C-alpha positions in Angstrom: 0.0 0.0 0.0 1.1 3.6 -0.6 1.4 6.2 2.1 -1.9 7.7 1.0 -3.7 4.4 0.9 -2.5 3.5 4.4 -3.5 6.9 5.7 -7.0 6.5 4.1 -7.5 3.0 5.4 -6.7 4.0 9.0 -9.0 7.1 8.7 -11.8 4.9 7.3 -11.5 2.3 10.1 -10.9 4.7 13.0 -12.7 8.0 12.5 -10.9 9.6 15.5 -7.6 9.3 13.5 -8.6 12.2 11.3 -8.6 14.4 14.4 -5.4 13.0 15.8 -3.1 15.1 13.7 -1.3 12.0 12.3 -0.5 11.5 8.7 1.4 8.7 7.0 4.2 10.5 5.2 6.4 7.9 3.6 6.4 4.2 2.9 9.5 2.4 1.7 10.4 -1.3 1.7 12.2 -0.9 5.0 10.4 1.8 6.9 7.2 3.8 7.3 7.2 7.4 8.6 4.2 9.0 10.4 4.0 12.7 11.3 1.9 14.0 14.2 1.2 17.6 13.8 1.8 19.7 16.9 -1.3 21.0 18.9 -1.3 22.9 22.1 -3.6 20.3 23.7 -0.8 17.7 23.5 1.3 19.6 26.1 1.6 18.5 29.7 2.5 20.7 32.6 6.1 22.0 32.1 5.6 22.5 28.4 6.6 19.0 27.2 4.7 16.9 24.7 2.8 14.3 26.7 3.7 10.6 26.9 0.3 9.5 25.7 0.8 11.6 22.6 4.1 9.9 21.8 2.6 6.4 22.6 -0.3 7.0 20.2 2.2 8.1 17.5 4.3 5.0 18.1 1.3 2.7 17.9 0.1 4.4 14.7 3.5 4.0 13.1 3.5 0.3 13.9 0.1 -0.2 12.4 1.1 1.8 9.4 4.1 -0.4 8.6 1.9 -3.6 9.0 -0.6 -2.2 6.5 2.0 -0.9 4.1 3.8 -4.3 4.0 0.9 -6.8 4.3 -2.0 -4.8 2.9 -5.4 -3.8 4.4 -5.5 -6.0 7.5 -8.0 -4.3 9.8 -7.8 -7.0 12.5 -4.0 -6.6 13.1 -3.8 -5.4 16.8 -1.2 -4.3 19.3 -0.1 -7.0 21.7 2.6 -5.1 23.5 4.0 -1.6 23.5 7.1 -0.5 25.4 8.4 3.0 25.1 11.5 4.8 26.4 11.2 8.6 26.8 14.7 9.9 26.0 14.4 13.7 26.2 11.8 16.4 26.6 10.4 17.1 23.1 9.9 20.6 22.0 6.4 21.9 21.1 6.7 20.9 17.5 5.6 18.2 15.1 6.9 14.7 15.8 8.1 12.1 13.2 7.9 8.4 14.0 9.9 6.0 11.8 8.9 2.3 12.1 10.9 -0.7 11.0 10.4 -4.5 11.5 12.7 -6.3 13.9 10.9 -9.5 13.0 8.0 -10.3 10.8 6.4 -13.7 11.3 3.1 -15.3 10.3 1.3 -14.5 13.5 3.2 -11.6 15.0 5.5 -8.7 14.1 8.0 -7.0 16.4 8.6 -3.4 15.4 11.0 -0.7 16.4 9.9 2.9 16.3 12.1 6.0 16.7 10.3 9.3 17.4 12.1 12.5 16.5 11.2 16.2 16.9 10.6 17.7 13.5 12.1 21.0 14.9 15.7 19.7 15.2 15.6 15.9 14.4 16.5 15.0 17.9 15.6 11.5 19.1 12.9 12.0 21.8 11.6 8.5 22.3 12.1 4.9 21.2 9.4 2.3 21.3 9.3 -1.5 20.6 6.0 -3.2 20.1 4.4 -6.5 19.0 1.5 -6.6 16.6 -0.7 -9.7 16.3 -1.4 -10.7 12.7 -4.7 -12.6 12.2 -4.5 -16.0 10.6 -5.0 -16.1 6.9 -3.6 -12.6 6.5 -1.7 -12.1 3.2 2.1 -12.3 3.5 4.6 -10.2 1.6 7.8 -12.0 0.7 10.4 -10.1 2.7 14.0 -10.9 2.8 15.0 -12.1 6.3 11.4 -12.5 7.5 10.9 -15.4 9.7 8.0 -17.7 10.1 
């Protein structure tokens, strides 16, 4: 799927996505990048972008790479999400780049790096596992394991 197709699929399946400020920007064979546009309501006390904002962005980027690689699988769901907050992000757009660590038949382990669009600094890193429903189409990926 292209970036626009992934973006539209998420929007169609989850109407709140349109209001989230997220947009799938790029899809390559190795990565998917999602931008979250900055909004004042994402700030927590102290002027930092909130943890839930970054967690939502990481989860969105993971779902986007699943869709971009395997196609429109609406029933792929998050099994696990672990995030490390590395530094206080500036009030600016965030960019999340997702890549597979492992893609199997039933699960995918995905790494996400979240950077500030203001200065490209790494503000958070997440690792998550997505469950892939049985019978889902499989892309032939080099290095993918069963």
